[in-house]
C-alpha positions as CSV (number, residue, x, y, z in Angstrom):
1,M,-4.4,14.1,11.5
2,D,-8.1,14.7,10.5
3,A,-9.8,11.3,11.0
4,R,-13.4,10.7,10.3
5,R,-15.7,7.7,10.5
6,E,-18.4,8.9,8.1
7,P,-18.1,7.4,4.6
8,L,-16.8,9.5,1.8
9,V,-18.9,7.6,-0.7
10,D,-22.0,5.5,-0.3
11,T,-22.0,1.8,-1.0
12,A,-25.1,0.0,-2.1
13,D,-23.7,-3.3,-0.9
14,G,-23.8,-3.7,2.9
15,N,-20.8,-6.1,2.8
16,V,-18.4,-3.5,1.5
17,T,-16.0,-1.8,3.9
18,Y,-13.1,0.6,3.1
19,G,-10.5,2.8,4.7
20,V,-8.8,5.6,2.9
21,A,-6.0,8.1,3.9
22,V,-4.4,10.9,2.0
23,R,-1.3,13.0,2.9
24,D,0.1,16.1,1.2
25,I,3.8,15.3,1.2
26,A,4.9,19.0,1.3
27,T,2.7,20.0,4.3
28,G,2.3,16.6,6.0
29,R,-1.5,17.3,6.4
30,T,-3.3,13.9,6.6
31,T,-6.9,13.1,6.3
32,A,-8.5,9.6,6.9
33,H,-11.9,8.1,6.6
34,H,-13.3,4.7,7.4
35,H,-16.5,2.9,6.4
36,G,-17.3,-0.3,8.2
37,P,-16.6,-2.0,11.6
38,A,-12.9,-2.8,11.4
39,P,-10.1,-0.3,10.4
40,A,-7.6,-3.1,9.7
41,H,-7.9,-4.9,6.4
42,P,-6.2,-7.9,4.9
43,C,-3.2,-6.7,2.9
44,A,-3.4,-9.0,-0.1
45,S,-0.5,-8.0,-2.4
46,V,0.1,-4.5,-1.0
47,V,2.1,-6.3,1.6
48,K,4.7,-6.8,-1.1
49,L,5.7,-3.2,-0.7
50,G,6.4,-3.8,2.9
51,I,8.4,-7.0,2.1
52,L,10.6,-4.9,-0.2
53,L,11.2,-2.2,2.4
54,A,12.1,-4.9,5.0
55,L,14.6,-6.4,2.6
56,L,16.3,-3.1,1.9
57,L,16.5,-2.3,5.6
58,R,18.1,-5.7,6.2
59,C,20.6,-5.0,3.4
60,Q,21.4,-1.6,4.9
61,D,22.0,-3.1,8.3
62,T,24.5,-5.6,7.0
63,G,26.2,-3.1,4.7
64,R,25.4,-4.9,1.5
65,E,23.5,-4.3,-1.7
66,P,20.6,-6.6,-2.7
67,T,21.9,-9.5,-4.7
68,A,21.1,-9.7,-8.4
69,R,18.5,-12.4,-7.6
70,E,16.9,-10.3,-4.9
71,R,16.7,-7.3,-7.2
72,E,15.1,-9.5,-9.9
73,S,12.6,-10.9,-7.4
74,A,11.8,-7.4,-6.2
75,A,11.0,-6.3,-9.7
76,E,8.8,-9.3,-10.4
77,M,7.0,-8.8,-7.1
78,I,6.3,-5.1,-7.5
79,E,5.9,-4.7,-11.3
80,R,4.0,-7.9,-12.0
81,S,2.8,-8.8,-8.4
82,D,4.5,-12.2,-8.7
83,N,3.6,-14.4,-5.7
84,D,6.6,-16.8,-6.0
85,A,9.0,-13.8,-5.9
86,A,7.2,-12.4,-2.9
87,T,7.5,-15.8,-1.1
88,A,11.2,-16.0,-1.8
89,L,11.8,-12.6,-0.3
90,W,9.5,-13.3,2.6
91,H,11.9,-16.0,3.6
92,V,14.9,-13.7,3.2
93,I,13.4,-11.1,5.6
94,G,12.5,-13.7,8.3
95,G,8.8,-14.2,7.5
96,A,6.2,-12.7,9.8
97,D,8.6,-11.9,12.6
98,G,10.9,-10.1,10.2
99,M,8.0,-8.2,8.7
100,D,6.7,-7.1,12.2
101,A,10.2,-5.9,13.1
102,A,10.3,-3.8,9.9
103,H,6.8,-2.4,10.7
104,R,8.1,-1.2,14.1
105,R,11.2,0.3,12.7
106,L,9.2,2.1,10.0
107,G,6.7,3.4,12.5
108,L,3.6,1.3,11.6
109,R,1.4,1.0,14.7
110,E,-1.7,-0.9,13.5
111,S,-0.3,-3.6,11.2
112,A,0.3,-7.2,12.0
113,A,2.1,-9.8,9.7
114,A,0.6,-13.3,9.2
115,P,2.4,-16.5,8.3
116,R,0.6,-16.4,5.0
117,W,1.8,-13.0,3.9
118,G,-1.4,-12.0,2.0
119,L,-3.4,-12.3,5.2
120,S,-1.3,-9.8,7.0
121,R,-3.4,-6.9,8.2
122,T,-2.9,-3.1,8.0
123,T,-4.7,0.2,8.0
124,A,-4.8,3.0,5.5
125,T,-2.9,5.4,7.8
126,D,-0.2,2.8,8.4
127,Q,0.1,2.4,4.6
128,L,0.7,6.2,4.4
129,T,3.5,5.8,6.9
130,L,5.0,3.0,4.7
131,L,4.7,5.2,1.6
132,A,6.3,8.1,3.4
133,A,9.4,5.9,4.0
134,V,9.8,5.8,0.2
135,F,8.6,9.3,-0.9
136,D,9.4,11.6,2.0
137,E,13.1,11.9,2.8
138,R,12.3,13.6,6.1
139,T,10.7,10.6,7.7
140,T,12.5,7.5,6.6
141,P,15.3,5.1,7.7
142,L,15.8,4.1,4.1
143,S,18.8,5.4,2.2
144,E,18.4,7.6,-0.9
145,R,19.5,4.7,-3.0
146,S,17.0,2.3,-1.5
147,R,14.2,4.8,-1.9
148,A,15.0,5.5,-5.5
149,F,15.0,1.7,-6.2
150,V,11.5,1.3,-4.7
151,A,10.0,4.4,-6.4
152,D,11.3,3.3,-9.8
153,L,9.7,-0.2,-9.5
154,M,6.4,1.4,-8.4
155,T,6.3,3.5,-11.6
156,R,6.8,0.4,-13.7
157,V,3.7,-1.6,-12.7
158,A,2.3,-3.7,-15.5
159,A,-0.3,-1.9,-17.5
160,D,-3.2,-4.2,-16.5
161,Q,-2.4,-3.5,-12.8
162,A,-2.1,0.2,-13.1
163,W,-5.5,0.9,-11.6
164,G,-6.6,2.2,-8.2
165,V,-5.1,5.3,-6.7
166,S,-3.8,6.2,-10.1
167,A,-7.3,7.4,-10.8
168,A,-6.8,10.3,-8.4
169,G,-3.9,12.0,-10.2
170,S,-1.1,11.8,-12.7
171,A,2.5,10.3,-12.6
172,P,1.4,7.5,-10.3
173,A,3.8,5.2,-8.4
174,L,1.7,2.4,-6.9
175,K,1.2,-1.1,-5.6
176,N,-2.1,-2.9,-5.7
177,G,-3.5,-6.0,-4.1
178,W,-6.5,-8.2,-4.7
179,M,-7.8,-11.6,-3.6
180,P,-11.0,-13.4,-2.8
181,L,-11.3,-14.6,0.9
182,S,-11.7,-18.4,1.0
183,A,-14.3,-18.1,3.9
184,T,-16.7,-15.9,2.0
185,G,-15.7,-15.7,-1.6
186,L,-15.8,-11.9,-1.3
187,W,-12.9,-9.8,-2.7
188,V,-10.3,-7.7,-0.9
189,V,-9.1,-4.9,-3.3
190,N,-6.4,-2.5,-2.1
191,S,-4.3,0.2,-3.7
192,V,-1.5,2.4,-2.3
193,G,0.8,4.9,-3.9
194,R,1.8,8.4,-4.8
195,V,0.1,10.7,-7.3
196,T,0.4,14.3,-8.4
197,A,-2.9,16.2,-8.0
198,G,-3.4,19.9,-8.2
199,G,0.3,20.4,-8.7
200,R,1.1,18.6,-5.4
201,D,2.6,15.2,-4.6
202,V,0.1,13.2,-2.5
203,L,0.3,9.8,-0.8
204,V,-3.0,7.8,-1.1
205,A,-4.0,4.5,0.4
206,V,-7.3,2.8,-0.1
207,L,-8.1,-0.6,1.5
208,S,-11.4,-2.3,0.9
209,G,-13.2,-5.6,1.3
210,G,-16.5,-7.4,0.8
211,H,-16.7,-7.0,-2.9
212,P,-18.6,-9.6,-5.1
213,T,-16.0,-9.3,-7.8
214,K,-12.5,-7.9,-8.4
215,E,-14.0,-5.4,-10.9
216,A,-16.5,-4.0,-8.4
217,G,-13.7,-3.5,-5.9
218,I,-11.5,-1.7,-8.4
219,A,-14.4,0.7,-9.3
220,L,-15.0,1.4,-5.6
221,V,-11.3,1.9,-4.8
222,E,-10.9,4.4,-7.7
223,R,-14.1,6.3,-6.7
224,V,-12.9,6.5,-3.1
225,A,-9.4,7.6,-4.1
226,R,-10.7,10.4,-6.4
227,T,-13.2,11.6,-3.7
228,A,-10.6,11.5,-0.9
229,V,-8.0,13.5,-2.8
230,S,-10.6,16.1,-3.8
231,A,-11.9,16.3,-0.2
232,A,-8.3,16.8,1.0
233,G,-8.2,20.0,-1.1
234,V,-5.4,19.1,-3.4
235,R,-7.3,18.9,-6.7
């Protein structure tokens, strides 16, 4: 992996930090950049993708399909980012302990779940590993059926939430997250997913914080995503 600390894009606001990682699915080539003191960021609602994968692994282990209610909650959680649905499934997977167990199984090395799921922490490179479990059949413990279920939900995100890494290509499948931190009032804005750029399928993760508004965060995330995909040589 090509990892660099210099920023891809300049930020006029000294509070803003971000991490970005890009992987060409076909070749496995990965590039990553980080701007700011800490590579791990609060997940906000991108943790909902991890919750769904943890649920599906648990179902596979016990030889059952997700229940109708679990499938409904999964759709609400991914497509509309519904918090109550996420909390319901968080309890099903065993909370933070269950999430950390799924992280280990999926190969995430720098992520840590928190009792309040939105405050779980992760890195852009770990999010690529999570995305690869859905979109790269060579590197996943998930069944084909489970992967197809997740990918389909990620292509059905509500129109008003279809921002972020989708700015870097076409045919996006994504999950976004956003929240103000109570201690500072500054916004965390994250976006992870798969896009097609330059005729290639690419995984992209952008995590960011320190924004004065959600809108400012979205603008930065989209700018970073476009620049990172271009710098990776797939546009």
